[in-house]
C-alpha positions in Angstrom: 112.6 127.3 140.9 112.4 123.5 140.8 114.7 121.6 143.1 116.9 118.7 141.8 115.1 116.1 143.9 111.8 117.2 142.5 113.2 116.9 138.9 114.6 113.5 139.7 111.2 112.3 141.1 109.4 113.6 138.0 112.0 111.8 135.7 111.6 108.6 137.7 107.8 108.8 137.4 108.1 109.4 133.6 110.4 106.3 133.3 108.0 104.1 135.2 104.6 105.3 133.8 105.2 106.4 130.2 105.8 102.8 129.0 102.5 101.8 130.5 100.8 104.6 128.5 102.5 103.5 125.3 101.3 99.8 125.8 97.7 100.9 126.1 96.9 101.0 122.4 93.4 101.8 121.1 91.4 99.2 119.4 91.8 101.1 116.2 95.6 101.0 116.4 95.6 97.3 117.2 93.2 96.6 114.4 95.2 98.6 111.9 98.3 96.6 112.8 96.4 93.3 112.3 95.0 94.5 109.0 98.4 95.6 107.7 100.0 92.3 108.6 97.2 90.4 107.0 97.3 92.5 103.8 101.0 91.8 103.5 100.1 88.1 103.1 97.5 89.0 100.4 100.0 91.4 98.7 102.5 88.5 98.5 99.9 86.3 96.9 99.9 84.0 99.9 96.1 83.6 99.9 96.1 80.4 101.9 98.1 81.9 104.7 95.8 85.0 104.7 92.9 82.5 105.2 94.8 80.8 108.0 95.5 84.2 109.7 91.9 85.4 109.4 89.3 85.4 112.2 87.4 82.2 113.1 84.2 83.9 111.8 85.9 84.6 108.4 87.2 81.0 108.2 83.7 79.7 109.0 82.1 81.8 106.2 84.3 80.7 103.3 86.5 77.6 102.7 90.2 78.1 102.2 89.9 76.7 98.6 87.1 79.2 97.7 89.0 82.0 99.3 92.1 81.2 97.3 90.1 80.9 94.1 88.3 84.2 94.7 91.5 86.1 95.3 93.3 84.5 92.4 90.6 85.9 90.2 90.4 89.4 91.8 93.9 90.5 93.0 96.4 89.8 90.1 94.6 92.2 87.7 95.3 95.1 90.1 99.1 94.5 90.0 101.5 95.2 92.8 100.7 97.7 95.6 102.4 101.0 95.1 101.1 102.7 98.2 98.5 102.3 100.9 97.4 104.6 103.7 94.6 104.6 106.2 91.7 106.7 105.0 89.4 106.2 108.0 88.5 103.8 110.8 85.3 103.2 112.6 84.9 101.1 115.7 81.7 99.1 116.1 80.2 96.4 118.3 77.5 95.5 115.8 77.7 95.0 112.0 75.0 93.9 109.6 75.0 90.1 109.1 77.8 89.6 111.7 77.7 88.5 115.3 78.0 91.2 118.0 81.6 91.8 119.0 84.4 94.3 118.6 85.1 95.4 115.1 87.1 98.1 113.4 86.1 98.9 109.8 89.2 100.4 108.1 89.3 102.0 104.7 92.7 102.2 103.0 93.4 104.4 100.0 95.5 102.1 97.9 97.3 102.6 94.7 98.0 99.5 92.6 100.1 99.2 89.4 97.0 98.8 87.4 94.4 100.7 89.5 95.6 104.0 91.0 92.7 104.9 93.1 91.3 101.8 94.9 89.7 101.7 98.3 90.3 98.6 100.3 87.9 97.9 103.2 89.3 95.6 105.8 87.4 94.7 108.9 89.4 93.2 111.8 87.5 91.8 114.8 88.6 90.8 118.2 88.7 87.1 117.9 87.7 84.5 120.5 91.3 84.5 121.9 91.3 88.3 122.3 93.5 88.9 119.3 92.5 91.2 116.4 92.1 89.2 113.1 90.5 90.1 109.8 86.9 89.1 109.3 86.2 90.9 106.1 87.9 92.3 103.0 86.5 94.2 100.0 88.2 96.2 97.2 86.5 98.9 95.0 
């Protein structure tokens, strides 16, 4: 039989240490949050803000104006997002054509109003300030 003081001690330990466990998110979870936040900007048609919110590497690879022009030609034909869910994630420290760093390649199964079975690949990276930001985006 467990005594009341032992239960109290276990409860106190749970209160103190469980929040610490919850704070320690995996790179994949942090990257998914960053990707979903960034995709919300793209979904809203706020392409300029999506460029502003992207990783420094991304912003160095394409001008804001070119990014806006590209998305204006690509996204509207798909229509509104009906659903989106994570299909898979892959953590990497090296990707072809990109500097070494921390990346998570995320594939989303996305259903748009005019394309029901798209796959969006979003690649957040840990940016220079330690925050996860999108460094690549592709739809097929």
